[in-house]
N, CA, C and O atoms as a Tinker XYZ file with bonds, in Angstrom:
   416  protein
     1  N     -9.617000  -12.432000    7.847000    73     2
     2  CA    -9.142000  -12.524000    6.949000    64     1     3
     3  C     -7.106000  -12.178000    6.985000    63     2     4     5
     4  O     -6.482000  -11.193000    7.379000    81     3
     5  N     -6.641000  -13.483000    6.390000    73     3     6
     6  CA    -5.333000  -13.663000    6.865000    64     5     7
     7  C     -4.600000  -12.417000    5.960000    63     6     8     9
     8  O     -4.753000  -12.258000    4.748000    81     7
     9  N     -3.636000  -11.444000    7.002000    73     7    10
    10  CA    -3.150000  -10.018000    5.865000    64     9    11
    11  C     -1.920000  -10.094000    5.326000    63    10    12    13
    12  O     -1.252000   -9.508000    6.178000    81    11
    13  N     -1.244000  -10.397000    4.556000    73    11    14
    14  CA    -0.150000  -10.779000    4.136000    64    13    15
    15  C      1.246000   -9.272000    3.098000    63    14    16    17
    16  O      0.806000   -8.656000    2.128000    81    15
    17  N      2.185000   -9.114000    3.416000    73    15    18
    18  CA     3.065000   -8.074000    2.695000    64    17    19
    19  C      3.773000   -8.834000    2.777000    63    18    20    21
    20  O      4.166000   -9.756000    3.491000    81    19
    21  N      4.070000   -7.848000    1.062000    73    19    22
    22  CA     5.740000   -8.965000    0.948000    64    21    23
    23  C      7.177000   -7.735000    0.842000    63    22    24    25
    24  O      7.305000   -6.677000    1.458000    81    23
    25  N      7.894000   -8.229000    0.061000    73    23    26
    26  CA     9.084000   -7.573000    0.992000    64    25    27
    27  C      8.739000   -6.846000    0.578000    63    26    28    29
    28  O      8.199000   -5.924000    1.188000    81    27
    29  N      8.932000   -6.921000   -1.150000    73    27    30
    30  CA     8.605000   -4.835000   -0.886000    64    29    31
    31  C      8.069000   -4.369000   -0.145000    63    30    32    33
    32  O      8.684000   -3.738000    0.715000    81    31
    33  N      6.742000   -4.448000   -0.121000    73    31    34
    34  CA     5.336000   -3.650000    0.318000    64    33    35
    35  C      6.507000   -3.561000    2.517000    63    34    36    37
    36  O      6.542000   -2.768000    3.458000    81    35
    37  N      6.959000   -4.517000    2.271000    73    35    38
    38  CA     7.484000   -4.125000    3.864000    64    37    39
    39  C      8.920000   -2.893000    3.718000    63    38    40    41
    40  O      9.306000   -1.947000    4.404000    81    39
    41  N      9.221000   -3.325000    2.874000    73    39    42
    42  CA    10.942000   -2.156000    2.362000    64    41    43
    43  C     10.461000   -0.759000    2.098000    63    42    44    45
    44  O     11.000000    0.324000    2.325000    81    43
    45  N      8.909000   -1.172000    1.375000    73    43    46
    46  CA     8.417000    0.849000    1.674000    64    45    47
    47  C      8.400000    1.534000    2.588000    63    46    48    49
    48  O      8.824000    2.684000    2.697000    81    47
    49  N      7.946000    0.936000    3.261000    73    47    50
    50  CA     7.130000    1.505000    4.578000    64    49    51
    51  C      8.665000    1.432000    5.329000    63    50    52    53
    52  O      9.416000    2.394000    5.175000    81    51
    53  N      9.063000    0.382000    6.062000    73    51    54
    54  CA    10.064000    1.504000    5.748000    64    53    55
    55  C     11.133000    2.350000    5.633000    63    54    56    57
    56  O     11.727000    2.750000    6.634000    81    55
    57  N     11.450000    2.675000    4.492000    73    55    58
    58  CA    12.256000    3.789000    3.762000    64    57    59
    59  C     11.233000    5.093000    4.321000    63    58    60    61
    60  O     11.656000    6.153000    4.782000    81    59
    61  N      9.310000    4.588000    4.092000    73    59    62
    62  CA     9.131000    6.304000    4.656000    64    61    63
    63  C      8.957000    6.266000    5.733000    63    62    64    65
    64  O      8.795000    7.359000    6.276000    81    63
    65  N      8.899000    5.002000    6.614000    73    63    66
    66  CA     9.345000    6.067000    8.220000    64    65    67
    67  C     10.409000    6.621000    8.273000    63    66    68    69
    68  O     10.461000    7.813000    8.576000    81    67
    69  N     11.551000    5.882000    7.985000    73    67    70
    70  CA    12.531000    6.421000    8.155000    64    69    71
    71  C     12.654000    8.196000    7.530000    63    70    72    73
    72  O     13.067000    9.073000    8.289000    81    71
    73  N     12.136000    8.585000    5.743000    73    71    74
    74  CA    12.154000    8.984000    5.230000    64    73    75
    75  C     10.883000   10.546000    6.289000    63    74    76    77
    76  O     10.917000   11.740000    5.992000    81    75
    77  N      9.995000    9.942000    7.396000    73    75    78
    78  CA     9.990000   10.581000    8.258000    64    77    79
    79  C     10.262000   11.024000    9.641000    63    78    80    81
    80  O      9.996000   12.161000   10.031000    81    79
    81  N     10.754000   10.180000   10.317000    73    79    82
    82  CA    11.702000   10.249000   11.163000    64    81    83
    83  C     12.735000   11.528000   10.715000    63    82    84    85
    84  O     13.296000   12.276000   11.515000    81    83
    85  N     12.807000   11.568000    9.687000    73    83    86
    86  CA    14.287000   11.947000    9.528000    64    85    87
    87  C     14.420000   13.259000    9.349000    63    86    88    89
    88  O     15.379000   14.011000    9.520000    81    87
    89  N     12.464000   13.570000    8.691000    73    87    90
    90  CA    12.445000   15.449000    7.873000    64    89    91
    91  C     11.096000   15.899000    8.304000    63    90    92    93
    92  O     10.500000   16.899000    7.904000    81    91
    93  N     10.579000   14.763000    9.434000    73    91    94
    94  CA     9.815000   15.437000   10.827000    64    93    95
    95  C     10.299000   14.763000   11.150000    63    94    96    97
    96  O     11.381000   14.209000   10.957000    81    95
    97  N      9.324000   14.696000   11.865000    73    95    98
    98  CA     9.088000   13.944000   13.660000    64    97    99
    99  C      8.954000   12.339000   13.740000    63    98   100   101
   100  O      8.514000   11.835000   12.706000    81    99
   101  N      9.244000   11.488000   14.745000    73    99   102
   102  CA     8.582000   10.291000   15.269000    64   101   103
   103  C      7.445000   10.733000   15.627000    63   102   104   105
   104  O      6.427000   10.077000   15.404000    81   103
   105  N      7.421000   11.703000   16.131000    73   103   106
   106  CA     4.956000   11.260000   16.422000    64   105   107
   107  C      4.034000   11.216000   14.585000    63   106   108   109
   108  O      2.902000   10.843000   14.277000    81   107
   109  N      5.701000   12.037000   13.365000    73   107   110
   110  CA     4.907000   11.671000   11.979000    64   109   111
   111  C      4.655000   10.869000   11.940000    63   110   112   113
   112  O      3.508000   10.430000   11.848000    81   111
   113  N      6.479000    9.863000   12.040000    73   111   114
   114  CA     6.536000    8.437000   10.946000    64   113   115
   115  C      5.746000    7.486000   12.307000    63   114   116   117
   116  O      6.084000    6.338000   12.019000    81   115
   117  N      5.083000    7.415000   13.311000    73   115   118
   118  CA     4.751000    7.018000   13.728000    64   117   119
   119  C      2.727000    6.781000   14.057000    63   118   120   121
   120  O      2.063000    6.021000   14.763000    81   119
   121  N      2.377000    8.023000   12.990000    73   119   122
   122  CA     1.280000    8.284000   12.352000    64   121   123
   123  C      0.824000    7.814000   11.189000    63   122   124   125
   124  O     -0.314000    7.459000   10.886000    81   123
   125  N      2.291000    7.857000   10.258000    73   123   126
   126  CA     2.229000    7.296000    9.163000    64   125   127
   127  C      1.995000    5.647000    9.341000    63   126   128   129
   128  O      0.929000    5.127000    9.011000    81   127
   129  N      3.105000    4.889000    9.896000    73   127   130
   130  CA     2.374000    3.603000   10.278000    64   129   131
   131  C      1.211000    3.344000   10.846000    63   130   132   133
   132  O      0.815000    2.203000   10.612000    81   131
   133  N      0.028000    4.449000   11.979000    73   131   134
   134  CA    -0.876000    3.521000   12.586000    64   133   135
   135  C     -1.651000    3.834000   10.480000    63   134   136   137
   136  O     -1.783000    2.904000    9.684000    81   135
   137  N     -1.932000    5.066000   10.218000    73   135   138
   138  CA    -2.440000    5.514000    8.356000    64   137   139
   139  C     -2.502000    3.652000    7.889000    63   138   140   141
   140  O     -3.279000    2.938000    7.256000    81   139
   141  N     -1.663000    3.530000    8.367000    73   139   142
   142  CA    -0.663000    2.024000    6.605000    64   141   143
   143  C     -2.024000    0.445000    7.893000    63   142   144   145
   144  O     -3.027000   -0.081000    7.411000    81   143
   145  N     -1.517000    0.176000    9.339000    73   143   146
   146  CA    -2.014000    0.295000   10.032000    64   145   147
   147  C     -3.231000   -0.407000    9.553000    63   146   148   149
   148  O     -3.529000   -1.462000    8.993000    81   147
   149  N     -4.131000    1.279000   10.306000    73   147   150
   150  CA    -5.677000    1.139000    9.370000    64   149   151
   151  C     -5.782000    0.696000    8.217000    63   150   152   153
   152  O     -5.989000   -0.509000    8.076000    81   151
   153  N     -5.706000    1.269000    7.457000    73   151   154
   154  CA    -5.901000    1.189000    5.754000    64   153   155
   155  C     -5.721000   -1.000000    6.317000    63   154   156   157
   156  O     -6.682000   -1.761000    6.426000    81   155
   157  N     -4.201000   -1.384000    6.543000    73   155   158
   158  CA    -4.747000   -2.998000    5.948000    64   157   159
   159  C     -6.074000   -3.321000    7.609000    63   158   160   161
   160  O     -6.378000   -4.496000    7.812000    81   159
   161  N     -6.445000   -2.652000    8.195000    73   159   162
   162  CA    -6.632000   -2.981000    8.638000    64   161   163
   163  C     -9.107000   -3.110000    8.165000    63   162   164   165
   164  O     -9.949000   -3.978000    8.397000    81   163
   165  N     -9.156000   -1.845000    7.550000    73   163   166
   166  CA   -10.112000   -1.673000    6.348000    64   165   167
   167  C    -10.443000   -2.563000    5.086000    63   166   168   169
   168  O    -11.488000   -2.895000    4.525000    81   167
   169  N     -8.965000   -2.828000    4.864000    73   167   170
   170  CA    -9.448000   -4.071000    3.853000    64   169   171
   171  C     -9.552000   -4.900000    4.547000    63   170   172   173
   172  O    -10.421000   -4.453000    5.296000    81   171
   173  N     -9.299000   -5.910000    4.928000    73   171   174
   174  CA    -9.774000   -7.149000    6.267000    64   173   175
   175  C    -10.965000   -7.098000    6.690000    63   174   176   177
   176  O    -11.683000   -8.048000    7.001000    81   175
   177  N    -11.264000   -5.689000    6.717000    73   175   178
   178  CA   -13.216000   -5.738000    6.432000    64   177   179
   179  C    -14.016000   -5.487000    5.548000    63   178   180   181
   180  O    -15.225000   -5.719000    5.576000    81   179
   181  N    -13.382000   -4.977000    4.669000    73   179   182
   182  CA   -14.375000   -4.371000    3.481000    64   181   183
   183  C    -12.855000   -4.397000    1.773000    63   182   184   185
   184  O    -12.303000   -3.445000    1.220000    81   183
   185  N    -12.697000   -6.253000    1.465000    73   183   186
   186  CA   -11.001000   -6.313000    1.091000    64   185   187
   187  C    -11.291000   -5.419000   -0.822000    63   186   188   189
   188  O    -10.463000   -4.787000   -1.477000    81   187
   189  N    -12.646000   -5.725000   -1.149000    73   187   190
   190  CA   -13.034000   -4.327000   -1.936000    64   189   191
   191  C    -13.090000   -2.863000   -2.716000    63   190   192   193
   192  O    -13.385000   -2.384000   -3.811000    81   191
   193  N    -12.697000   -2.555000   -1.651000    73   191   194
   194  CA   -12.921000   -1.009000   -0.829000    64   193   195
   195  C    -11.696000   -0.359000   -1.598000    63   194   196   197
   196  O    -12.156000    0.596000   -2.224000    81   195
   197  N    -10.630000   -0.446000   -1.771000    73   195   198
   198  CA   -10.415000   -0.045000   -2.513000    64   197   199
   199  C    -10.995000   -0.682000   -4.660000    63   198   200   201
   200  O    -11.532000   -1.594000   -5.289000    81   199
   201  N    -10.304000    0.721000   -4.826000    73   199   202
   202  CA   -10.131000    0.870000   -6.414000    64   201   203
   203  C     -9.689000   -0.146000   -7.445000    63   202   204   205
   204  O     -8.710000   -0.807000   -7.101000    81   203
   205  N    -10.097000   -0.358000   -8.398000    73   203   206
   206  CA   -10.178000   -1.163000   -9.125000    64   205   207
   207  C     -9.618000   -1.064000  -10.712000    63   206   208   209
   208  O     -9.544000   -1.933000  -11.581000    81   207
   209  N     -9.232000    0.455000  -10.723000    73   207   210
   210  CA    -8.524000    1.008000  -12.151000    64   209   211
   211  C     -6.430000    0.787000  -11.448000    63   210   212   213
   212  O     -5.519000    1.575000  -11.703000    81   211
   213  N     -6.341000   -0.290000  -10.743000    73   211   214
   214  CA    -4.518000   -0.409000  -10.643000    64   213   215
   215  C     -4.066000   -0.945000  -11.889000    63   214   216   217
   216  O     -3.242000   -0.535000  -12.706000    81   215
   217  N     -5.018000   -2.263000  -11.829000    73   215   218
   218  CA    -5.634000   -3.353000  -12.399000    64   217   219
   219  C     -6.344000   -3.300000  -13.467000    63   218   220   221
   220  O     -7.158000   -4.202000  -13.666000    81   219
   221  N     -6.243000   -2.541000  -14.132000    73   219   222
   222  CA    -6.274000   -1.185000  -15.401000    64   221   223
   223  C     -5.126000   -0.962000  -16.262000    63   222   224   225
   224  O     -4.471000   -1.134000  -17.289000    81   223
   225  N     -5.345000   -0.458000  -15.119000    73   223   226
   226  CA    -3.351000    0.834000  -15.517000    64   225   227
   227  C     -2.703000   -0.293000  -15.723000    63   226   228   229
   228  O     -2.215000   -0.408000  -16.847000    81   227
   229  N     -2.414000   -1.921000  -14.330000    73   227   230
   230  CA    -1.469000   -2.651000  -14.918000    64   229   231
   231  C     -1.348000   -3.426000  -15.657000    63   230   232   233
   232  O     -0.311000   -3.590000  -16.300000    81   231
   233  N     -2.568000   -4.240000  -15.783000    73   231   234
   234  CA    -2.484000   -5.603000  -17.016000    64   233   235
   235  C     -2.590000   -6.289000  -15.619000    63   234   236   237
   236  O     -3.487000   -7.113000  -15.789000    81   235
   237  N     -2.008000   -6.431000  -13.878000    73   235   238
   238  CA    -2.231000   -7.160000  -12.865000    64   237   239
   239  C     -3.555000   -7.526000  -12.332000    63   238   240   241
   240  O     -4.039000   -6.851000  -11.423000    81   239
   241  N     -4.213000   -8.592000  -12.845000    73   239   242
   242  CA    -5.451000   -9.427000  -12.685000    64   241   243
   243  C     -5.411000   -9.511000  -10.794000    63   242   244   245
   244  O     -4.696000  -10.073000   -9.964000    81   243
   245  N     -6.680000   -8.559000  -10.758000    73   243   246
   246  CA    -7.076000   -8.280000   -9.389000    64   245   247
   247  C     -6.250000   -7.372000   -8.545000    63   246   248   249
   248  O     -6.031000   -7.457000   -7.336000    81   247
   249  N     -5.893000   -6.616000   -9.277000    73   247   250
   250  CA    -4.934000   -5.245000   -8.125000    64   249   251
   251  C     -5.822000   -4.767000   -8.085000    63   250   252   253
   252  O     -6.931000   -4.730000   -8.619000    81   251
   253  N     -5.223000   -4.319000   -7.308000    73   251   254
   254  CA    -5.932000   -2.740000   -6.620000    64   253   255
   255  C     -5.698000   -1.890000   -4.948000    63   254   256   257
   256  O     -5.318000   -2.397000   -3.892000    81   255
   257  N     -5.983000   -0.850000   -5.164000    73   255   258
   258  CA    -5.523000    0.514000   -4.715000    64   257   259
   259  C     -6.418000    0.951000   -3.512000    63   258   260   261
   260  O     -7.646000    0.881000   -3.471000    81   259
   261  N     -5.464000    1.477000   -2.409000    73   259   262
   262  CA    -6.490000    2.502000   -1.878000    64   261   263
   263  C     -5.364000    3.214000   -0.914000    63   262   264   265
   264  O     -4.405000    2.718000   -0.323000    81   263
   265  N     -5.714000    4.196000   -0.962000    73   263   266
   266  CA    -4.568000    5.371000    0.047000    64   265   267
   267  C     -4.900000    5.116000    1.454000    63   266   268   269
   268  O     -5.881000    4.705000    2.074000    81   267
   269  N     -4.089000    5.388000    1.637000    73   267   270
   270  CA    -3.457000    6.428000    3.800000    64   269   271
   271  C     -3.733000    7.377000    3.711000    63   270   272   273
   272  O     -3.282000    8.234000    2.952000    81   271
   273  N     -5.301000    7.515000    5.176000    73   271   274
   274  CA    -6.443000    8.632000    5.401000    64   273   275
   275  C     -4.785000    9.169000    5.781000    63   274   276   277
   276  O     -4.039000    8.482000    6.480000    81   275
   277  N     -4.243000   10.947000    4.995000    73   275   278
   278  CA    -3.716000   11.278000    5.897000    64   277   279
   279  C     -2.624000   11.861000    5.625000    63   278   280   281
   280  O     -2.144000   12.886000    6.110000    81   279
   281  N     -2.026000   10.794000    4.385000    73   279   282
   282  CA    -0.399000   10.357000    3.768000    64   281   283
   283  C     -0.251000    9.925000    1.804000    63   282   284   285
   284  O     -0.414000    8.804000    1.321000    81   283
   285  N      0.045000   11.029000    1.146000    73   283   286
   286  CA     0.261000   10.417000    0.508000    64   285   287
   287  C      0.703000    9.058000    0.003000    63   286   288   289
   288  O      1.753000    9.013000   -0.639000    81   287
   289  N     -0.082000    7.781000    0.254000    73   287   290
   290  CA     0.790000    6.596000    0.011000    64   289   291
   291  C     -0.208000    6.156000   -0.410000    63   290   292   293
   292  O     -1.132000    6.969000   -0.392000    81   291
   293  N     -0.597000    4.556000   -1.052000    73   291   294
   294  CA    -1.625000    4.314000   -1.934000    64   293   295
   295  C     -0.614000    2.718000   -1.415000    63   294   296   297
   296  O      0.595000    2.587000   -1.609000    81   295
   297  N     -1.266000    1.982000   -0.941000    73   295   298
   298  CA    -1.412000    0.551000   -1.435000    64   297   299
   299  C     -1.818000    0.037000   -2.179000    63   298   300   301
   300  O     -2.935000    0.434000   -2.511000    81   299
   301  N     -1.224000   -1.209000   -2.980000    73   299   302
   302  CA    -1.830000   -1.707000   -4.011000    64   301   303
   303  C     -1.512000   -3.380000   -3.423000    63   302   304   305
   304  O     -0.457000   -3.849000   -2.996000    81   303
   305  N     -3.062000   -4.124000   -3.619000    73   303   306
   306  CA    -3.106000   -5.010000   -3.529000    64   305   307
   307  C     -4.235000   -6.074000   -3.686000    63   306   308   309
   308  O     -5.381000   -5.779000   -4.027000    81   307
   309  N     -3.795000   -7.374000   -3.397000    73   307   310
   310  CA    -4.746000   -8.607000   -3.984000    64   309   311
   311  C     -5.498000   -9.550000   -2.612000    63   310   312   313
   312  O     -5.299000   -9.922000   -1.456000    81   311
   313  N     -6.223000   -9.577000   -3.445000    73   311   314
   314  CA    -7.730000   -9.983000   -2.708000    64   313   315
   315  C     -7.695000  -11.418000   -2.401000    63   314   316   317
   316  O     -8.894000  -11.602000   -2.606000    81   315
   317  N     -7.237000  -12.638000   -2.053000    73   315   318
   318  CA    -8.519000  -14.064000   -2.948000    64   317   319
   319  C     -9.711000  -14.394000   -1.396000    63   318   320   321
   320  O    -10.538000  -13.643000   -0.878000    81   319
   321  N     -9.397000  -15.493000   -1.129000    73   319   322
   322  CA   -10.585000  -16.048000   -0.219000    64   321   323
   323  C    -10.213000  -15.808000    0.970000    63   322   324   325
   324  O    -10.942000  -15.459000    1.899000    81   323
   325  N     -8.671000  -16.044000    0.998000    73   323   326
   326  CA    -8.228000  -16.509000    2.028000    64   325   327
   327  C     -6.736000  -15.656000    2.886000    63   326   328   329
   328  O     -6.055000  -16.030000    3.841000    81   327
   329  N     -6.683000  -14.690000    2.228000    73   327   330
   330  CA    -5.443000  -13.911000    2.536000    64   329   331
   331  C     -5.650000  -12.100000    1.965000    63   330   332   333
   332  O     -5.976000  -12.087000    0.778000    81   331
   333  N     -5.557000  -11.065000    2.406000    73   331   334
   334  CA    -5.577000   -9.658000    1.359000    64   333   335
   335  C     -3.920000   -9.590000    1.718000    63   334   336   337
   336  O     -3.523000   -9.515000    2.881000    81   335
   337  N     -3.015000   -9.628000    0.546000    73   335   338
   338  CA    -2.025000   -9.513000   -0.024000    64   337   339
   339  C     -1.758000   -7.596000   -1.076000    63   338   340   341
   340  O     -2.223000   -7.075000   -2.090000    81   339
   341  N     -0.859000   -7.262000   -0.105000    73   339   342
   342  CA    -0.344000   -5.710000   -0.091000    64   341   343
   343  C      0.917000   -6.379000   -0.388000    63   342   344   345
   344  O      1.553000   -7.011000    0.455000    81   343
   345  N      1.345000   -6.191000   -1.884000    73   343   346
   346  CA     2.827000   -5.980000   -2.700000    64   345   347
   347  C      3.223000   -4.865000   -2.516000    63   346   348   349
   348  O      4.128000   -4.876000   -1.682000    81   347
   349  N      2.889000   -3.440000   -3.052000    73   347   350
   350  CA     3.261000   -1.879000   -2.385000    64   349   351
   351  C      2.579000   -1.587000   -1.556000    63   350   352   353
   352  O      1.568000   -1.998000   -0.986000    81   351
   353  N      3.804000   -0.148000   -1.511000    73   351   354
   354  CA     3.131000    1.340000   -0.320000    64   353   355
   355  C      4.235000    2.322000   -1.213000    63   354   356   357
   356  O      5.350000    2.686000   -0.839000    81   355
   357  N      3.393000    2.693000   -2.809000    73   355   358
   358  CA     4.173000    3.917000   -2.870000    64   357   359
   359  C      3.565000    4.892000   -2.518000    63   358   360   361
   360  O      2.343000    4.755000   -2.567000    81   359
   361  N      4.193000    6.531000   -1.928000    73   359   362
   362  CA     4.119000    7.485000   -2.826000    64   361   363
   363  C      3.417000    7.979000   -3.881000    63   362   364   365
   364  O      3.856000    7.532000   -4.940000    81   363
   365  N      2.282000    8.901000   -4.041000    73   363   366
   366  CA     1.253000    8.869000   -5.463000    64   365   367
   367  C      2.148000    8.991000   -5.984000    63   366   368   369
   368  O      2.352000    8.135000   -6.844000    81   367
   369  N      3.257000   10.128000   -5.805000    73   367   370
   370  CA     3.608000   11.017000   -7.618000    64   369   371
   371  C      5.399000   10.187000   -8.278000    63   370   372   373
   372  O      6.261000   10.417000   -9.126000    81   371
   373  N      4.996000    8.875000   -6.866000    73   371   374
   374  CA     5.927000    7.728000   -7.669000    64   373   375
   375  C      5.433000    7.473000   -9.376000    63   374   376   377
   376  O      4.514000    8.135000   -9.857000    81   375
   377  N      6.149000    6.481000  -10.132000    73   375   378
   378  CA     5.851000    6.594000  -11.636000    64   377   379
   379  C      5.468000    4.749000  -11.119000    63   378   380   381
   380  O      6.193000    3.810000  -10.793000    81   379
   381  N      3.994000    4.917000  -11.267000    73   379   382
   382  CA     3.314000    4.127000  -10.449000    64   381   383
   383  C      3.822000    2.943000  -11.758000    63   382   384   385
   384  O      4.490000    1.966000  -11.420000    81   383
   385  N      3.497000    3.117000  -13.001000    73   383   386
   386  CA     3.861000    1.782000  -14.589000    64   385   387
   387  C      5.099000    1.173000  -14.385000    63   386   388   389
   388  O      5.356000    0.023000  -14.740000    81   387
   389  N      6.189000    2.244000  -13.583000    73   387   390
   390  CA     7.562000    1.867000  -13.304000    64   389   391
   391  C      8.028000    1.544000  -12.999000    63   390   392   393
   392  O      9.113000    1.201000  -13.468000    81   391
   393  N      7.201000    1.191000  -10.872000    73   391   394
   394  CA     7.492000   -0.133000  -10.332000    64   393   395
   395  C      6.713000   -1.364000  -10.808000    63   394   396   397
   396  O      7.301000   -2.445000  -10.778000    81   395
   397  N      5.129000   -1.294000  -11.354000    73   395   398
   398  CA     4.996000   -2.250000  -11.205000    64   397   399
   399  C      5.209000   -2.771000  -12.980000    63   398   400   401
   400  O      4.504000   -3.702000  -13.370000    81   399
   401  N      6.295000   -2.049000  -14.056000    73   399   402
   402  CA     6.705000   -3.261000  -14.667000    64   401   403
   403  C      7.153000   -4.596000  -15.018000    63   402   404   405
   404  O      6.926000   -5.478000  -15.846000    81   403
   405  N      8.220000   -4.237000  -13.572000    73   403   406
   406  CA     8.811000   -5.790000  -13.847000    64   405   407
   407  C      7.494000   -6.779000  -13.542000    63   406   408   409
   408  O      7.823000   -7.853000  -14.045000    81   407
   409  N      6.527000   -6.888000  -13.120000    73   407   410
   410  CA     5.186000   -7.653000  -13.293000    64   409   411
   411  C      4.706000   -8.307000  -14.124000    63   410   412   413
   412  O      4.288000   -9.465000  -14.108000    81   411
   413  N      4.764000   -7.439000  -15.011000    73   411   414
   414  CA     3.617000   -7.055000  -16.496000    64   413   415
   415  C      4.358000   -7.495000  -17.771000    63   414   416
   416  O      3.828000   -7.354000  -18.873000    81   415
């Protein structure tokens, strides 16, 4: 299954990598990238493995959420017959409702 990430998701990941590189070390930043890649591969194999609570919370049809193992980040995604679309990758303490307000 094809995996597509939005510009916003790419920026979210880049900011997190920069934060880990600056505040921790390059090894932690690398492990974060590995965790995100692992989560996306998991979604490609098991698209429904994320929780549907994101749809209920935001009202965005089909929006699901999956955590990145070992890091406090959540991948918000939708899936259809041909692709997994990662829309945002947000720290779990972010105001999720505010982040998705422009979509609603």
